[in-house]
Backbone as a printed PyTorch tensor [residue, N CA C, xyz], in Angstrom:
tensor([[[-32.2760,   0.8700,  44.5120],
         [-31.6470,  -0.0310,  43.4830],
         [-30.3020,   0.3570,  43.7830]],

        [[-29.9540,   1.7910,  42.9400],
         [-28.2670,   1.7970,  43.3420],
         [-27.9710,   1.8700,  44.4340]],

        [[-28.7290,   1.8500,  45.7940],
         [-27.9250,   1.8760,  46.9870],
         [-27.8180,   0.8750,  47.3500]],

        [[-28.6350,  -0.1550,  46.9680],
         [-28.6070,  -1.3930,  46.8020],
         [-27.1230,  -2.1240,  46.1460]],

        [[-26.8080,  -1.7460,  44.7410],
         [-25.6550,  -2.1070,  44.5880],
         [-24.5850,  -1.4410,  44.6690]],

        [[-24.7180,  -0.2740,  45.4390],
         [-23.1180,   0.1990,  46.1400],
         [-22.9550,  -0.2980,  47.0630]],

        [[-23.7510,  -1.1120,  47.8510],
         [-23.6540,  -2.0630,  49.2830],
         [-22.7470,  -3.0320,  49.1080]],

        [[-23.4660,  -3.4780,  47.7010],
         [-23.4200,  -4.8790,  47.1390],
         [-21.4730,  -4.8510,  46.7360]],

        [[-21.6210,  -3.3410,  46.1290],
         [-19.5780,  -3.4350,  45.2220],
         [-19.4280,  -3.2770,  46.3270]],

        [[-19.6970,  -2.3740,  47.3110],
         [-18.1700,  -2.5540,  49.2860],
         [-18.5580,  -3.7310,  49.4470]],

        [[-18.5350,  -5.0860,  49.1750],
         [-18.8180,  -6.0490,  49.9200],
         [-18.0360,  -6.9810,  48.9050]],

        [[-17.5650,  -6.4490,  47.7420],
         [-16.7800,  -7.1010,  46.9340],
         [-17.8480,  -8.0420,  45.5470]],

        [[-18.8840,  -7.9130,  45.8280],
         [-19.9540,  -8.4920,  45.0990],
         [-20.3480,  -8.0640,  43.9450]],

        [[-18.9960,  -7.3990,  42.8500],
         [-19.0860,  -6.3330,  41.6580],
         [-20.0080,  -7.1480,  40.5320]],

        [[-20.3140,  -8.2150,  40.5460],
         [-21.1340,  -8.6890,  39.7870],
         [-22.3590,  -8.8730,  40.2470]],

        [[-23.1200,  -8.7830,  41.1960],
         [-23.6780,  -8.5530,  41.7000],
         [-24.5320,  -7.3300,  41.3360]],

        [[-23.4720,  -6.1140,  42.0470],
         [-24.0110,  -4.5660,  41.6520],
         [-23.5430,  -4.5700,  40.0360]],

        [[-22.7530,  -4.2530,  39.7760],
         [-23.2610,  -4.8220,  38.0820],
         [-24.3170,  -4.7400,  37.4820]],

        [[-25.1050,  -6.1770,  37.4420],
         [-26.2780,  -6.0380,  37.5810],
         [-27.7650,  -5.1580,  38.2260]],

        [[-27.7430,  -4.8460,  38.8430],
         [-28.6110,  -3.9620,  39.2350],
         [-28.4150,  -2.7400,  38.7920]],

        [[-26.9830,  -1.9140,  38.7320],
         [-26.4740,  -0.5950,  37.9560],
         [-27.4120,  -0.9060,  36.7370]],

        [[-27.1570,  -1.5890,  36.1340],
         [-27.7230,  -1.6710,  34.7670],
         [-28.4790,  -1.5850,  34.7630]],

        [[-29.8990,  -2.4260,  35.4010],
         [-31.5300,  -2.0750,  35.5190],
         [-31.5640,  -0.5170,  35.8380]],

        [[-30.1620,  -0.1830,  36.5280],
         [-30.9220,   1.5840,  37.7640],
         [-30.3690,   2.2040,  36.6150]],

        [[-29.5900,   1.9130,  35.6000],
         [-29.2820,   2.9910,  34.1260],
         [-30.6320,   2.8420,  33.2720]],

        [[-31.3390,   1.3720,  33.1310],
         [-31.9960,   1.4220,  32.1680],
         [-33.7820,   2.5540,  32.5500]],

        [[-33.8070,   1.8760,  34.1500],
         [-34.5340,   2.8910,  34.4660],
         [-34.6180,   4.3850,  34.7010]],

        [[-33.4870,   4.5920,  34.8030],
         [-33.1650,   6.1300,  35.1120],
         [-33.3980,   7.0090,  34.0620]],

        [[-32.6140,   6.0050,  32.7630],
         [-32.6160,   6.7970,  31.3050],
         [-33.9820,   7.0090,  30.8740]],

        [[-34.9720,   5.6950,  31.2220],
         [-36.0340,   5.5230,  30.5190],
         [-37.2740,   7.2210,  31.4100]],

        [[-36.6310,   7.4290,  32.9370],
         [-37.4480,   8.0900,  33.4320],
         [-36.8370,   9.7980,  33.1480]],

        [[-35.3710,   9.2890,  32.9360],
         [-34.8330,  11.1940,  33.6650],
         [-34.1030,  11.3890,  32.2350]],

        [[-33.5150,  10.5360,  31.7990],
         [-32.8790,  10.7660,  30.3160],
         [-31.4660,  10.8430,  30.7500]],

        [[-30.5550,  10.4760,  30.1830],
         [-29.1550,  10.7620,  30.0360],
         [-28.4980,  11.5240,  30.4740]],

        [[-29.0400,  13.2320,  30.4880],
         [-28.0260,  13.7090,  31.3040],
         [-28.5720,  14.2780,  32.9980]],

        [[-29.6280,  13.5270,  33.0740],
         [-29.8010,  13.5250,  34.7610],
         [-28.8910,  13.1120,  35.6000]],

        [[-28.3070,  14.2230,  36.9420],
         [-27.0490,  14.1840,  37.2790],
         [-27.2660,  12.8040,  37.9750]],

        [[-28.6920,  11.7770,  38.7820],
         [-28.5440,  10.9500,  39.2630],
         [-28.3640,   9.3170,  37.7510]],

        [[-28.6510,   9.9020,  36.8390],
         [-28.3840,   8.8430,  35.8520],
         [-26.7590,   8.2330,  35.5020]],

        [[-26.4980,  10.0830,  35.5380],
         [-24.8870,  10.4090,  35.4330],
         [-24.2290,   9.4110,  36.9440]],

        [[-24.4690,   9.6970,  37.9410],
         [-24.0070,   8.8830,  39.0510],
         [-24.2100,   7.4210,  39.0400]],

        [[-25.2880,   7.4300,  38.2810],
         [-25.6270,   5.6010,  38.1400],
         [-24.4140,   4.8390,  37.5050]],

        [[-24.4310,   5.9090,  36.1770],
         [-23.6010,   5.4420,  35.0320],
         [-22.2410,   4.9680,  35.9090]],

        [[-21.9330,   6.6130,  36.5620],
         [-20.5410,   6.2150,  37.1260],
         [-20.1030,   5.0150,  37.7520]],

        [[-20.4050,   4.6530,  38.7300],
         [-21.3600,   3.6260,  40.0440],
         [-21.1720,   1.9690,  38.8060]],

        [[-21.5780,   2.0340,  37.6930],
         [-21.1800,   0.6990,  37.0410],
         [-19.9330,   0.9360,  36.0310]],

        [[-19.5520,   2.2320,  35.9310],
         [-18.0710,   2.2930,  35.9010],
         [-16.6770,   1.9840,  36.8390]],

        [[-17.4740,   1.7950,  37.6550],
         [-16.6940,   1.3600,  39.0520],
         [-16.4530,   0.1300,  39.2700]],

        [[-17.4980,  -1.0800,  38.4930],
         [-17.6850,  -2.0950,  38.9180],
         [-17.1730,  -2.7200,  37.3320]],

        [[-16.9880,  -2.1240,  36.2460],
         [-15.9120,  -2.4540,  35.3170],
         [-14.7540,  -2.5800,  35.9220]],

        [[-14.3500,  -1.2690,  36.2870],
         [-12.7560,  -1.2810,  37.2500],
         [-12.5910,  -2.2730,  38.0290]],

        [[-13.2340,  -2.8520,  39.0160],
         [-13.4000,  -3.8210,  39.6400],
         [-12.8510,  -4.9030,  39.3130]],

        [[-14.1430,  -5.2490,  38.0340],
         [-14.0640,  -6.4490,  37.8400],
         [-12.6070,  -6.2200,  36.8170]],

        [[-11.4550,  -5.5850,  36.4520],
         [-10.5440,  -6.0480,  35.4520],
         [-11.3060,  -5.0430,  33.8360]],

        [[-11.9910,  -5.0510,  33.6390],
         [-12.5830,  -4.3270,  32.0250],
         [-12.0370,  -2.9800,  32.3170]],

        [[-10.3400,  -2.6850,  32.1310],
         [-10.3690,  -1.7620,  31.7610],
         [-10.9040,  -0.8980,  30.7960]],

        [[-10.6460,  -1.3100,  29.9660],
         [-10.7410,  -0.6480,  28.3880],
         [-11.8220,   0.0210,  28.2080]],

        [[-13.1610,  -0.4620,  28.8100],
         [-14.7330,  -0.3020,  29.0410],
         [-14.9480,   0.8450,  30.0210]],

        [[-13.9570,   0.1690,  30.5630],
         [-14.3930,   1.5130,  32.2240],
         [-13.3990,   2.4650,  31.8210]],

        [[-12.2030,   3.0000,  31.1170],
         [-11.5400,   4.4070,  30.7200],
         [-12.6600,   5.1440,  29.7630]],

        [[-13.4170,   4.2380,  28.6210],
         [-13.7680,   4.5420,  27.8830],
         [-15.4560,   5.5370,  28.4530]],

        [[-16.4180,   4.6860,  29.4540],
         [-17.3710,   4.7490,  30.0860],
         [-16.8660,   6.4720,  30.6900]],

        [[-15.6900,   6.2320,  31.3140],
         [-15.4270,   7.2000,  32.5540],
         [-15.2060,   8.1640,  31.4600]],

        [[-14.7890,   7.8330,  30.6440],
         [-14.4480,   9.6350,  29.7170],
         [-15.8020,   9.8700,  29.2260]],

        [[-16.7470,   9.3860,  29.1450],
         [-17.8140,   9.7310,  28.6110],
         [-18.5960,  10.2500,  29.7530]],

        [[-18.6050,   9.3250,  31.2070],
         [-19.3080,   9.8680,  32.0340],
         [-18.4670,  11.5260,  32.0150]],

        [[-17.5170,  11.5290,  32.4110],
         [-16.8500,  12.7990,  32.7480],
         [-17.2540,  14.0090,  31.5960]],

        [[-17.3430,  13.6830,  30.6300],
         [-17.8130,  14.5340,  29.6110],
         [-20.0420,  15.4660,  30.1450]],

        [[-20.5250,  14.3140,  30.5360],
         [-21.5440,  14.4100,  30.3540],
         [-21.9220,  14.8050,  32.3800]],

        [[-21.5340,  14.9990,  33.2850],
         [-20.8020,  15.8210,  34.4490],
         [-20.8610,  16.5860,  34.2230]],

        [[-19.5180,  17.1660,  33.2570],
         [-18.7660,  18.7520,  32.7500],
         [-20.5290,  19.4660,  32.7270]],

        [[-21.1670,  18.7240,  31.5430],
         [-21.7950,  19.7710,  31.0460],
         [-23.0510,  19.8750,  32.1950]],

        [[-23.5770,  18.4050,  32.6980],
         [-24.9470,  18.7700,  34.1040],
         [-24.5050,  19.4480,  35.3720]],

        [[-23.3310,  19.1050,  35.9300],
         [-22.9360,  19.9340,  37.1010],
         [-21.8530,  21.1870,  36.5190]],

        [[-20.5530,  20.6240,  36.6550],
         [-19.6620,  21.8970,  36.1090],
         [-18.1560,  20.9240,  35.7920]],

        [[-17.1690,  21.8180,  35.3690],
         [-15.8960,  20.6710,  35.2020],
         [-15.4980,  21.2760,  37.0290]],

        [[-15.7950,  21.8950,  37.9560],
         [-15.0650,  22.0620,  39.2510],
         [-16.1810,  21.1850,  40.4820]],

        [[-17.1630,  20.7580,  39.7290],
         [-18.5070,  19.9530,  40.9700],
         [-17.8670,  18.4100,  41.4900]],

        [[-18.0990,  18.8150,  43.1260],
         [-17.6900,  17.1790,  43.3310],
         [-17.6030,  15.8620,  42.2900]],

        [[-18.5050,  15.8020,  41.8190],
         [-18.6780,  14.1230,  41.1270],
         [-17.9220,  14.2500,  40.0470]],

        [[-17.8890,  15.2910,  39.9300],
         [-16.9580,  15.5440,  38.2930],
         [-15.7360,  14.9480,  39.0030]],

        [[-14.9550,  15.8530,  39.2190],
         [-13.6790,  15.9090,  40.2740],
         [-13.6250,  14.1460,  40.4600]],

        [[-14.1100,  13.6160,  41.4050],
         [-14.4050,  12.0270,  42.0010],
         [-14.4680,  11.3890,  40.8300]],

        [[-15.4530,  11.8560,  39.4830],
         [-15.1200,  10.6650,  38.8980],
         [-14.0420,  11.1030,  37.9460]],

        [[-13.0790,  12.1070,  37.6800],
         [-11.8870,  12.3440,  37.0360],
         [-10.9530,  11.6350,  37.6690]],

        [[-11.3020,  11.2830,  39.0160],
         [ -9.6660,  10.3920,  39.9310],
         [-10.7400,   9.5610,  39.7950]],

        [[-11.6930,   8.4980,  39.4500],
         [-11.5270,   7.3590,  38.8120],
         [-11.0160,   7.0130,  38.0410]],

        [[-10.9930,   7.8540,  37.0800],
         [-10.2460,   7.7820,  35.4310],
         [ -8.6100,   7.5270,  36.0090]],

        [[ -8.5910,   8.5840,  36.5700],
         [ -6.7210,   8.2310,  37.1520],
         [ -6.8460,   6.7480,  37.4660]],

        [[ -7.3690,   6.5210,  38.5590],
         [ -7.2400,   5.2880,  38.8580],
         [ -6.7630,   3.9780,  37.8700]],

        [[ -8.0910,   4.2220,  36.9810],
         [ -7.9830,   3.2040,  36.1800],
         [ -6.8310,   3.3210,  34.8010]],

        [[ -6.1490,   4.6830,  34.8620],
         [ -4.7220,   4.5860,  33.8620],
         [ -3.6340,   4.1750,  35.0230]],

        [[ -3.8430,   4.2450,  36.4220],
         [ -2.6670,   3.5050,  37.4140],
         [ -2.7630,   1.9640,  37.1260]],

        [[ -4.0470,   1.2870,  36.5870],
         [ -4.4670,  -0.0550,  36.5960],
         [ -3.8450,  -0.5000,  35.4050]],

        [[ -4.0990,   0.5040,  34.3140],
         [ -3.2380,  -0.0130,  33.2890],
         [ -2.3370,   0.3540,  32.7600]],

        [[ -1.3530,   1.2440,  33.7870],
         [ -0.0080,   1.1360,  33.7300],
         [  0.2460,   2.7140,  33.0370]],

        [[ -0.4660,   3.3630,  32.4900],
         [ -0.2610,   4.6710,  31.9910],
         [ -0.1790,   5.6470,  33.2410]],

        [[  1.4300,   5.5370,  33.8360],
         [  1.6660,   6.8650,  35.0010],
         [  1.4120,   7.7780,  34.7230]],

        [[  2.1060,   7.8670,  32.8140],
         [  1.8020,   9.8280,  32.6070],
         [  0.6580,  10.2580,  32.4970]],

        [[ -0.8440,   9.6110,  32.3290],
         [ -1.8340,   9.9220,  32.0470],
         [ -1.9810,  10.3630,  33.2700]],

        [[ -1.9770,   9.2290,  34.0580],
         [ -2.5940,   9.2290,  35.9360],
         [ -2.2330,  10.7400,  36.3960]],

        [[ -0.7780,  11.0760,  36.3720],
         [  0.0340,  11.8470,  37.3310],
         [ -0.6980,  13.2730,  36.6660]],

        [[ -1.0340,  13.2650,  35.2950],
         [ -1.8970,  14.6050,  34.7470],
         [ -2.6860,  14.9870,  35.3790]],

        [[ -3.9320,  13.9940,  34.8350],
         [ -5.1440,  13.9940,  36.1320],
         [ -5.1570,  14.4580,  37.4800]],

        [[ -3.9320,  13.9890,  38.2130],
         [ -3.9010,  14.0010,  39.8690],
         [ -3.4450,  15.6720,  39.6390]],

        [[ -2.5490,  16.0630,  39.2550],
         [ -2.0350,  17.0310,  39.0300],
         [ -2.6610,  17.8420,  38.9290]],

        [[ -3.8880,  18.0930,  37.7470],
         [ -4.9610,  19.2130,  37.7250],
         [ -5.7850,  18.6740,  39.3040]],

        [[ -6.5590,  17.6670,  39.5830],
         [ -7.2140,  17.3780,  40.9060],
         [ -6.4370,  18.1820,  41.7820]],

        [[ -5.3420,  17.6470,  42.1370],
         [ -4.5780,  18.7530,  43.0640],
         [ -4.7580,  20.2600,  42.9160]],

        [[ -4.3640,  21.1160,  42.1340],
         [ -5.0920,  22.3530,  41.7240],
         [ -6.4290,  22.4020,  41.9120]],

        [[ -7.7190,  21.7280,  41.1930],
         [ -8.5100,  22.3060,  41.5030],
         [ -9.2890,  21.9970,  43.1530]],

        [[ -8.6040,  20.9860,  43.6040],
         [ -8.6940,  20.7660,  45.1800],
         [ -8.3880,  21.5230,  46.1520]],

        [[ -7.2710,  21.9180,  45.5980],
         [ -6.8670,  22.6650,  46.4980],
         [ -7.6450,  24.1200,  46.5670]],

        [[ -7.6740,  24.6150,  45.5690],
         [ -8.6340,  25.9220,  45.3430],
         [-10.0170,  25.7590,  45.3660]],

        [[-10.6960,  24.8110,  45.5420],
         [-12.3250,  24.8020,  46.1070],
         [-12.2080,  24.0870,  47.1590]],

        [[-11.8010,  23.3760,  47.8800],
         [-11.3230,  22.9470,  48.9660],
         [-10.2240,  22.9190,  49.8970]],

        [[ -9.3990,  23.2650,  49.5840],
         [ -8.2350,  23.7920,  50.5950],
         [ -6.9040,  22.9190,  50.7570]],

        [[ -5.5410,  22.9750,  50.8790],
         [ -4.4810,  22.3730,  51.2110],
         [ -4.6770,  21.1140,  51.9830]],

        [[ -5.6440,  21.1410,  52.9590],
         [ -5.2230,  20.1000,  53.6940],
         [ -7.0800,  19.3010,  53.3580]],

        [[ -7.6750,  19.3540,  52.4910],
         [ -8.7620,  18.4750,  53.0240],
         [ -8.4150,  17.1610,  52.3830]],

        [[ -9.3840,  16.5180,  52.6190],
         [ -8.7450,  15.0980,  52.6560],
         [ -8.6260,  14.8070,  51.1020]],

        [[ -9.7040,  14.6840,  49.9640],
         [ -9.8230,  14.7030,  48.8630],
         [ -8.4930,  15.0870,  48.5890]],

        [[ -7.7350,  16.9320,  48.5220],
         [ -6.6430,  18.0250,  48.1260],
         [ -5.5190,  16.2420,  48.6850]],

        [[ -5.2800,  15.5390,  49.8190],
         [ -4.9620,  15.0520,  50.2810],
         [ -4.8720,  13.7240,  49.9110]],

        [[ -5.7390,  12.8900,  49.2600],
         [ -5.2230,  11.7010,  49.1420],
         [ -4.7100,  12.1040,  47.3080]],

        [[ -5.4080,  13.1200,  46.7890],
         [ -4.8470,  13.4840,  45.6430],
         [ -3.0530,  13.5080,  45.2810]],

        [[ -2.9370,  14.1140,  46.6320],
         [ -1.1550,  14.3850,  46.4960],
         [ -0.5720,  12.7840,  46.7630]],

        [[ -1.2590,  12.3980,  47.2530],
         [ -0.6850,  10.7980,  47.9880],
         [ -0.7240,  10.1470,  46.7890]],

        [[ -1.5860,  10.1940,  45.7020],
         [ -1.5570,   9.0770,  44.5770],
         [ -0.4370,   9.4970,  43.6090]],

        [[ -0.5500,  10.5350,  43.3570],
         [  0.7290,  11.2240,  42.6010],
         [  1.8260,  11.0700,  43.1560]],

        [[  2.5440,  10.9340,  44.6110],
         [  3.0990,  10.7620,  45.2190],
         [  3.6590,   9.4790,  44.6240]],

        [[  2.5050,   8.3140,  44.7930],
         [  2.8790,   6.8870,  44.2100],
         [  3.3510,   6.5920,  43.5650]],

        [[  2.5860,   7.3120,  42.3960],
         [  3.3390,   7.1310,  40.4700],
         [  5.0000,   7.9370,  40.7440]],

        [[  5.2870,   8.8510,  41.3170],
         [  6.7290,   9.4190,  41.6610],
         [  7.6900,   8.0030,  41.8320]],

        [[  6.7950,   8.2890,  42.7890],
         [  7.7490,   6.9210,  43.6690],
         [  8.1450,   5.7400,  42.4350]],

        [[  7.1060,   5.7230,  42.2900],
         [  7.1420,   3.9520,  41.1020],
         [  7.5310,   4.5280,  39.6020]],

        [[  7.7190,   5.8150,  39.7790],
         [  8.8320,   6.2300,  38.2730],
         [ 10.2290,   6.2200,  38.5700]],

        [[  9.8240,   6.8940,  40.0730],
         [ 11.8160,   6.8370,  40.3500],
         [ 12.3140,   5.4100,  40.2170]],

        [[ 11.3900,   4.9030,  41.0150],
         [ 12.2720,   2.8610,  41.1600],
         [ 12.5170,   2.5110,  39.8480]],

        [[ 11.5560,   2.9370,  38.8490],
         [ 12.0370,   2.1680,  37.4910],
         [ 13.1710,   3.0720,  36.9470]],

        [[ 13.6140,   4.4220,  36.8080],
         [ 14.5880,   4.4700,  36.3980],
         [ 15.5620,   4.2460,  37.4400]],

        [[ 16.0740,   3.8180,  38.8750],
         [ 17.0100,   3.5610,  39.6610],
         [ 17.3840,   1.8170,  39.0710]],

        [[ 16.1450,   0.9190,  38.2060],
         [ 15.7940,  -0.4440,  38.2440],
         [ 17.1120,  -0.1540,  36.7060]],

        [[ 16.3860,   0.9650,  35.8530],
         [ 16.9010,   1.1030,  34.4250],
         [ 18.8740,   1.4340,  34.8950]],

        [[ 18.9550,   2.2930,  35.5470],
         [ 20.0050,   2.8980,  35.5450],
         [ 21.3860,   1.9420,  36.8400]],

        [[ 20.6610,   1.0780,  37.2400],
         [ 21.6810,  -0.2240,  37.7240],
         [ 20.8910,  -1.6560,  37.0630]],

        [[ 20.8300,  -2.2570,  36.2300],
         [ 20.4250,  -3.4620,  35.7060],
         [ 20.3630,  -4.5700,  37.1160]],

        [[ 21.6800,  -4.6830,  37.7330],
         [ 21.9410,  -5.5970,  38.6480],
         [ 21.2800,  -5.6090,  39.7400]],

        [[ 20.3430,  -4.7610,  40.4060],
         [ 19.1530,  -4.6030,  41.1800],
         [ 18.0210,  -5.3120,  40.5980]],

        [[ 18.2480,  -5.5150,  39.3420],
         [ 16.7300,  -6.4000,  39.0220],
         [ 16.9560,  -7.7870,  39.4020]],

        [[ 15.6810,  -8.8860,  39.4870],
         [ 15.9350, -10.2290,  39.6900],
         [ 15.7220, -10.4630,  38.4730]],

        [[ 16.3620, -11.5920,  38.4960],
         [ 17.1700, -12.1020,  37.9300],
         [ 15.9680, -13.5320,  37.8690]]])
């Protein structure tokens, strides 16, 4: 059920994916419990659907809860935990919370560099995301210091 939901999500069918993910969560909670690794992964997938559908406040709160569960079940440096932290940073970006996203990306770069190496794909993606934030902040500063450059 979870694999089908992931496929539907990749196809942009987030509403359909969300329904299947909700069913998968109920089944996983019933059979495995809330701290089981698979339950946490299914919940994380559901939260990605929230984000994709623009339910940003719900996504932020749920990602925080999933991260807490993953830190206990896996570890703070486990790949699933780091991936979920990356997803939370993305939600912050969608909310316009650049400072919060920047802080998470900085921590992710440190952890991923230490664990995966400086040239690993995920390390480089975190660096790219942090650079995007820095560029946007610099653009904001330039517009503030030169109001004539703003569109009328």
